[in-house]
N, C-alpha and C positions, 0 to 999 in steps of 0.2 A: 515630503519633508525630510530634513536631515536633523538628527538629534543633536542637541547642543553639546553633549559630551564628546561627540566625534571631533569637534573643532579643536580640541586640545591635543589630539593625537599627532604623532610625527608624520604618518602617511597622509593625513588630511592636509597638513601644512605644505608637505612636499608637492602634492597634486595641485594645491592652490597656487604655489609659485610657478608651476608648469602651465598655468592657465587652463587646466583641465575642467571639464564639466563635472563638478563635484556631485551634482544630483544624479548623474548617470552612475557613479560608483557607489553612492551611499543612500540615495533617495528611496524612501518607502512611503506607503500610505499607512499612517499610524492608526492603531486600534481597528484594524481591518478584520473582517470575518468572511469565510467561505463556507458554503453548505454543500453537502453531497450525500449520496447513499453509498455506504462502504461495503455492504454485504447484503445479499438477498438469498434466502433459502425458501423454496416452495415445494410442496408435496404434490404428487400426481397419483391419483387413484384410478385403477383400471376396472373396466366393466367385468362383472362375473368373477372377480378375483376372490379367493378364499384362503383361509389358513389351513384347511385340510389338504394335505399333500395329494391325495388321490382324486380330489375334486377340483384341483387347479386346472383351468382350461388348457387344452393341448397347445394352443398358440403361445400362451405365456410360458408353458413348460419348454417348448421348443426354443423360444427366445433365450430363456435363462440357460438352457443346456448348451446353446451355441456360445454364449458369452463365457460360460464356465470352461468350455473346451479351449477357447482362446487364452483364458487365464492359465490353464494347465500348460499350454505351450510356452507362455512367458516363464513359468516356473522351471520347466524342463530345460529351456535354452538359456536361462539366467539372463534374460533381457528385461528392459523396463516397460516396454509397451509394444503393441502390434496395431497395424492399421485395421480399422473396422469399416467405416463408411465415410466417403468424402474426407473432411478434415478431422473426423472423430477418430480417436485411438482408444484402445482398451489398455489400461495400465494397472499397476499393483495397488493403487490407492484404495483404502477402505474407510467407511464412516459408520462407526458403531457396528450393527449387524448387516449393514449394506456392504456386501463383500465384493461387488462387481462395479466397476467404474468406467464409464465412457467420458472422454474429455476432449475439449479443445483447449490445450494448455494455456494457462493464464487468463482464460476467458470464462469457462464454466465447466462444471463436472456434473454428470448424470449418474447418480448412485442407484444401483438396482439391488434389491434384496433377494437372495435365493429362497428365503422363507420369511414370512412375517408372523409375529406372535399373536396378533388378534385382528379382527376385521376393521378396527379403527386405525390401524397402522398402514400407511401408504406403501405400495410396492416400490415406488420411485421417489427419490428426493433430488432436487436440482439445486446446486449452489452456483450463484453468479458471483464471480470473483471480483475483488476490488479493482484490479487492473482493467478488466473489461468494463466495469461500471463507470470508472473515471474517464476512460478513453472513448467509450462509445455511447454512454448514457444508459440510464436504468430501463426506460421503456424499450429501447432498441435491443438491450440484452435479454429482456423478457421475451421479446418476439423471436430473436435469433435462436435462443435455447429451446423454446417451445417448438419452433418450426423444425429444428433438427430432430428433436425427440419424436415429433409427429411423423416425420418421414421414416424414421427407423421402425416405429410401431406399425405403420401402414404396411411395411414389407412383410410383417408377420400377421397381418390382419387382426391386430390388437386394437381395441377401442378404448378411448379415455373416458372415464366416468366424470371426474371433476378435479379441479385444482384447489389448493388452499395454501395460504402463506404459512411458513413455519418460523421465519426469523427475518427481521429487517434491521440493519444497523444504520441509524441516522447520525451523521457527524458534522461538526463544525471545526474548521481550522482557523486559528486566530493568532495574530502577533500582539494582541492586547496585553497578555500576561508575560512579562519578561522576568519577573521574580516570583516563582511559585510560593515561596515562603510568605510573601506579602499578601497573596490572594487566597492561599490554601493552608494557612497555618492552623494550629489547633483551635485558637480563639475564634477565627473566622468560621471554621467548621461548626463550632459549638454555638455561636451566637447568630451568625448571618446565614448559615446554610439551613434551609427548611426542606425536609425530605420525608417521604412516606416509606423509604427504603431503610429498614432498621439497621442492618449490618454494614459496616464500612471497614476499609483498610487503606493504608498508605505504604509507599515504598520510597526510601530516601537513600542518598549516597553521602558519604563523608569525604570531603576534600580538605585535608589538614584540619583546621579548626572550624570548618564551615559545613553545615548540613544543607543539602539541596534535595528538595522533595520532587521526585520524578513522576510519581503515580499516585492518584487518589481514586478510590472507587466506593460506590454504595450499591447494595443489593448483593444477591448471590448469583454468580455467573452461571452456575449449573441449574438455576431455577427455570421454570417455564413461564416467566413473566417479564420483568424488566431488570436490566443491569446497567448502571451508569459508571463511566470512568472518564478521567481527565489526566492526560499525560503528555510528556514531551515527544512530539511526533518526529522531530528532527533526529533525536537520539535513536528512536526505533528504526527509522529508515536506514541510518548509517550502520547501526550495529547488526540489524537483521540482514542488511545488504541486499535489499530488494525495494521495489517501488521507487527507484531513483527518479522517475518522471515527476515526482512531487516537487523537486527543486525548480523545475521549469514552470509547473503550475503556479507555485507560490511566487516565483519571480515575475511571471507575466501578469499576475494579479496584484503585484506590489506588496505582498506580505513580506518579502525579503528583498534585499538589494543585490546588485551585481557582486559586490564584495562578499556578502553572505553566501551567495550561490557558489562563488569561486572557492571559498573555504570549505563549504559542505561537499562539493564535488571531490575535492582533494581527499577529504576524510572518507567519503564513500568508496573511492578507489582503494584506499588503504584499509578499509573495513574496520576502522577504529574511530570512535567519537573523540578520543583524546587527540587524534591527528588534526582536529580543527585548528588547534593552536599552531601546528606545523604549517597548515594552510595559510594562516595569517603571516607567518614568516616568508612563505613562498610568494604571497601577494606583495609584500614589501620588496622582495628581491626583483619582482617583475615591474612594479610601478613606482617604487620609492626612488630617491635621488641621492641619498647620503652614502657615499662610497665606503666610508669607514664602517658604518653600521652594517652594510651589506657584507663586508669582509668578515665582521664578527658573526653574522648570521651563518655564513658558510662554514666557519670554524666550528660553531656550535652544532650545526646539523651533521657534520662529518666526524665529530668527536666520538671515540669509542664509549665515552661515559655519558653520552646524550640521554636525557630523560625528558618526559613531557613536563615535569615540574620545572626543569631548567628552562624549557621553552616559555612556559607561562611567566616565570620570574623575569626572563629577558624582556618579554613584551611589556610587562608592568613597569620594569625599571626605566625603560626608554619612553614609556607611554606611546608605544610604537603603533599599535592598531586598536581600533575600538572593539568592544564586545560584539559578537555576532547576534543576530536577531533570532530569538526562539520562536518556534511555532508550536502551539499547544493544540492538542486534539481533544475536543469535548464530544463524547459519544454516548448514545443510548442504544443498547442491544434490546430490541423488543421482540418478544416471542409470541407463539400462537395463542397462549392464554390471554394475553393482553388484547389481541384483535378479536378473539371470540367474545369478549365482554362488550365489544363494539359492533356486534353483528347487525343489529337493527339500524344503526347509524350508517354503516358501510353499504348496506343493501339499497339505501336511498340516495347515495352520493352520485352526483353527475360527473361524467368523465369528458375531457376535452379532446381526447385523441381516439382515432379509430382502433378497434381491437376485435378479437374474436370472442365468442361466448365463454370459452374456457379461461382466458386471461383477464376477463372483465374485472374480477374482484381485485386482482393485483393492480390494475389500472385505477380502480376506484380509490385505493389506498395511496398510490404514488401521485396521482393527479390532485389529490386533496390533502397532501402532506401537511399543509399549514394547520389543519384542524388537529392532527395528531401531535404536531410539534408544539402547538400552543398548550395542549394539555401536558405534555411531557416536561416542558420548560417552566410550568407553573405548579403542577400538582405532584409530580414524582420527585423533582428536586429543583431548587432555585436558590438564589442568593439575594437576600433582602437587607435593607438598611437597618441599623440599630433602631430599636423602638418602632419597628415598622407597623406594629399593631396600633399604636397610638396615632401614627401618621395616617394610617388608612381610615381609622374611625373619625378623624377630623377633616377628611377630604369632602369637598362639596358634592352633593348628590348628583348633580348634572355634569360632573367632570368626565372628559373623554377617556377612553381606555388607554390611549397613548400617554396622556398626562398622568393618569393614575399609575401606570407602570413606571413612569419616570420618577414618580414621587416615592415609590416603595422599594424598587429593585436597585441593587448596586449597579453602577454605570455599565460595567462590562456585561452583566447579565441582561440589562435592558437592551443593549446593542445586539446581543445574540438573539433575543426574542423578536426584535423588530427588523431583523435582516431581510432585505428584499432578495428573494431567491431567484437567481437567473441561471441560464445556461452559460457555462464559462469556458469550456474546453475547446481548444483548437486541435482536433484529432491528428491532423497531418503533422502539425508542428511538434506535438508531444511525441509522436512515434519516431520522427526523425531525431529528436533530441535524445530519446531513450536509447536508440541504436548507437548514436555517437558516444554517449556516456558509457554504455556497456562495452563498446568496441575498445575504448581506451583502457577500460578495466581488464578486458581479456588480453590485450597486448601486454600490459604490465604483468599479468599473471604468467604469460608465456615467457617473458624475459626472466621472471623470478624462477620459474621451473628450469629454464635452460641454465641459469647461473648455478642453481642447486645441483643439477646433473653434473656439471663440469667440476664443481667442488668435490662431489662424491668420487669423481674419476681421478682426483688428485691434483687438479689444476688450481692450486691455491694461490699461486703468485699472480693475483689479479692485476697488480700494477704493471706486469709485463705482458699480460694477455688482453687483447682487445675483443670487441664484440664479434668481429669476423672470425677470430680464432675459436671462440666459444661455439659459434654456429657451425664451423667446420667440424669440431669435435662432436657435436650433436649428430651430424650426418654420418660421421664415422661410426658412432655408437649404434645408429640404426642399421648401418650396413653390416656390422658385426652380428647383429641379432637376426641371424638367418632363419630362425624358427618362425619368426613372425613376418618377415619381409622377403620378397623376391626382387632383386635389382637387375634390370635389363638395360644394357648400354645401347643407345640409339644415336649414332652419329656423335659420340662423345658426351651425350647427355645421359641422365639416369631417370628411368621411369620406375616408379614404385607401385607395385601391385599388392594391395593389402585388403583382403575381404573383411577382416575384423575392423579396420579403420573405416572402410566404406559403410559398414553396418552402424558404427557409432555416429558417423556423419549423417546418415539417413535418419537415425533416431533423433539426433539433435535438430535436424530440419523440421521434423514433425513437431517437436516441442516448442519451437519459436516461430513456426510458420504464420500463426495468427498475428504475431507482432510485426512480421515482415510485410504483410499485405498492405498495399497502398490504399485500398478502398475498404471502408468499414462495411459490415453486413447491412443489407438493405432491410428496412422495416416492412413487415408484412401488413399491408393495409387493406386486405381483402375481406376482413371480418366485419362484423356488425358493430355499430356504435350504439351507445346507450344514452 
């Protein structure tokens, strides 16, 4: 569908006159929801492990000592990571008292504690990262991370005692909410929001005389139970400048349009959410047809006095482009205490996929997520209609659960609760898109750095100096820096030998290798099913 408000904009009318497919540029599926798992932490307990230093098994001591020696090498050489095993690297990252970390960057981290405070504290905690979970799937990431850990521990003849879940983040992305003030204002939170989570907070921004609520939460984030939050996911992706693959995920699932994706990608490369409005102007420059307006846009963008407010005012004055589509994230952070209260239920849950005995409990939770989501979306927090208690008391006794929910919940919450959960990610497509998006961002960064270098060198008359001149100055600056570079002429060419550069390149290769792989990790299906 295309929103009616779009039809009054200049860009819509221009494309209409050009006989373009307007649905291609502006079409979305309205009131759409996507579900996924955004984070998983699970704990690994080792056999015969103890808190008493002298009684810790020699195998575990040897493993920890070797990891610590690698970390000491990182500190001594002032580097970020060293190779450990296969694609695993040991890096500087720490998590609470887990001071040793093995990683496949962007996929998962294996945190190891040099010492644990009590017997109920696991020696190892594994975090499955959002990127890996979205690109590969939750069960595949559980298998991959566990298999890598098992291979490492087998080398030291260390046995695993058991696993347990520490934290799972369930999320829904939706384009239903386009005005947070309409759905999350104080009156709605007071009257329509029903929650067992006592404490809440919100974060808002002020734009001139308008308040925009960006973030609402209930519960204590540092507690060991449940924390809920709802916020603008587009703004987070652009301002944090990571997880750019979400633009393609949303676009392929019709949460956003081509126009939205174009504007968001521009802002992502600029690392500024305010640049979305500049993206709108760029979109008109590329696809609009009014020459006079295009000339005014170029004057505006190149003016020394340019501000984002002026860009917004220009767009509003001409009714140039429509508003972009917001994507809101609704998320539950569920901790160990929550699942411990469900032990009897979990122990009797059936699983649909093959797994080994150790990961069986994680599979029982992930394969039966509907049970937990139904509870979370009804008992921990939900949004119900005015006078929902009277409505519920007057419903027929034989009414179906679906009709009951439709009668008492606000429409957006009803849709969230009754979303059909499907597998949705095309891994190969998303990987290729992410590389393309980040490549463009890297090239722009290189251009900016080169321009900055030349300005520092005194080449300020940019109207007289072109790109080739700046590139030549960069090479000359490198040539002059003889302390870092050796230049050897070979048949009129220049070969640069730089051990420091090679080390940086090797480190960067390790950090992005997992994202460059064409094949996703294979799932280990040799275990037992339950």
